[in-house]
C-alpha positions in Angstrom: 10.4 52.2 -16.8 9.8 49.5 -18.6 6.2 49.1 -18.6 5.4 52.5 -19.0 7.7 54.0 -21.6 9.6 50.4 -22.8 13.0 51.3 -21.5 14.8 48.7 -20.0 15.8 48.1 -16.5 17.3 44.9 -16.4 21.1 45.3 -18.3 24.4 46.2 -16.8 24.1 49.2 -14.3 25.3 52.5 -15.5 28.6 53.6 -13.6 31.4 55.9 -14.8 33.6 58.7 -13.0 31.8 61.7 -12.7 33.7 64.7 -14.7 33.7 68.1 -12.6 35.8 70.2 -14.7 35.2 71.9 -17.7 38.8 71.2 -19.0 38.5 67.1 -18.6 35.0 67.6 -20.4 36.6 69.4 -23.4 39.2 66.6 -23.5 36.5 63.9 -23.3 34.5 65.9 -26.4 38.2 66.5 -28.3 38.8 63.0 -27.9 35.5 61.3 -28.8 34.3 64.1 -31.5 37.4 66.1 -32.8 35.6 69.5 -31.7 35.0 71.0 -27.7 32.5 73.0 -27.3 33.3 76.8 -26.1 32.6 78.0 -22.6 29.4 80.1 -24.3 27.8 76.6 -25.6 27.7 75.5 -21.8 25.8 76.7 -18.9 27.1 75.2 -15.7 27.8 71.6 -15.9 25.5 71.6 -18.8 26.0 71.5 -22.9 23.4 73.2 -25.1 21.2 71.0 -27.1 21.6 73.2 -30.0 25.5 72.8 -30.1 25.2 68.9 -30.5 23.1 69.4 -33.2 25.2 71.1 -35.0 27.8 69.1 -34.7 25.5 66.4 -35.5 24.2 68.5 -38.8 28.0 69.2 -39.7 29.2 65.5 -40.0 29.6 63.9 -43.3 28.2 60.1 -42.9 30.5 58.5 -45.2 32.6 56.2 -42.6 31.8 54.3 -39.4 33.8 56.8 -37.4 31.5 59.7 -38.5 28.5 57.4 -38.0 29.1 56.3 -34.8 29.9 60.2 -33.7 26.2 60.9 -35.5 25.0 58.0 -32.9 26.6 59.2 -30.2 25.0 62.5 -30.6 21.3 61.1 -31.4 22.0 59.2 -27.7 22.9 62.2 -25.7 19.7 64.3 -27.2 17.9 61.3 -26.1 19.3 61.6 -22.9 18.5 64.8 -22.7 14.7 63.5 -21.9 15.7 60.6 -19.8 17.9 62.6 -17.6 16.3 66.5 -18.4 17.8 69.6 -16.8 14.8 72.2 -16.1 14.8 74.4 -18.8 14.9 71.3 -21.7 17.6 73.1 -23.7 21.0 71.2 -22.4 22.5 67.8 -21.6 24.4 67.3 -18.4 28.0 66.4 -19.1 28.7 63.7 -16.8 26.7 61.0 -19.1 29.6 62.1 -21.6 32.0 59.3 -20.3 29.1 56.5 -20.9 29.5 56.9 -24.8 33.4 55.8 -24.4 33.1 52.4 -25.3 30.9 52.7 -28.5 30.3 48.8 -28.3 29.0 48.4 -25.3 26.5 51.4 -25.3 23.8 48.8 -25.8 24.4 46.8 -22.6 23.8 49.5 -19.9 20.6 50.2 -18.4 19.6 53.2 -19.0 15.8 52.9 -17.3 17.2 51.8 -14.0 19.8 55.1 -14.2 16.8 57.4 -15.6 14.5 55.8 -12.6 17.6 56.5 -9.8 18.0 60.0 -11.4 14.3 61.0 -11.4 14.1 59.3 -7.3 17.1 61.5 -6.5 15.6 64.8 -8.3 12.3 64.0 -5.9 14.1 63.7 -3.0 15.9 66.9 -3.7 13.0 68.7 -4.8 11.3 68.0 -1.4 13.1 70.2 0.1 11.6 73.6 1.8 13.8 75.7 -0.4 13.9 74.0 -3.8 11.9 76.3 -6.4 12.3 73.9 -9.7 12.2 70.3 -10.2 13.7 68.4 -13.2 14.0 64.5 -14.5 12.0 62.4 -16.2 8.9 63.9 -15.1 6.3 62.5 -17.6 7.0 59.3 -16.4 5.7 60.0 -12.9 2.8 61.7 -14.8 2.1 58.4 -16.4 2.3 56.5 -13.3 0.2 58.8 -11.2 -2.4 58.5 -14.0 -2.4 54.8 -13.8 -1.9 53.6 -10.1 -4.2 57.2 -9.2 -7.1 57.0 -11.5 -8.6 60.2 -10.0 -5.8 62.1 -11.4 -6.2 61.1 -14.8 -8.1 62.9 -17.5 -12.1 61.5 -17.7 -11.9 60.1 -21.6 -14.5 62.3 -23.6 -15.3 64.7 -20.8 -14.9 68.4 -22.7 -11.3 70.1 -22.8 -11.7 73.6 -21.8 -8.4 75.9 -23.2 -6.8 78.7 -21.5 -6.1 80.9 -24.4 
């Protein structure tokens, strides 16, 4: 994580209580953003990124609180890369509590958490019945190119389009 993507791994561990009920998440959104997603803005345990973008776009950055809300929206949108779902269009809501203490967000090791999430996903994906994979697969892809050079594209070789 640190060498390939430049995301720190030496800070405090990312730990919080996982929220499982939709009502609890609504309360958390109301507390942190002043607005909660409706059921059609969610899919399972995920909140659609388009809704988060709309919340961010409606903010008027004229005071510290609204600026913090904007930064939290950006963190959630960036979190959709570090902790990707299968579709790439939603953010897992279990990461919302990590934004509660805004002054300590920078102290957490999101690189380690993302790597742990990727390991968990790869373990789940190795099962026979699993048909899909999520997580930070670009990290795995780049690591394979670096550590297994046979897999990497040959520089200067012609690239063929499938179109």
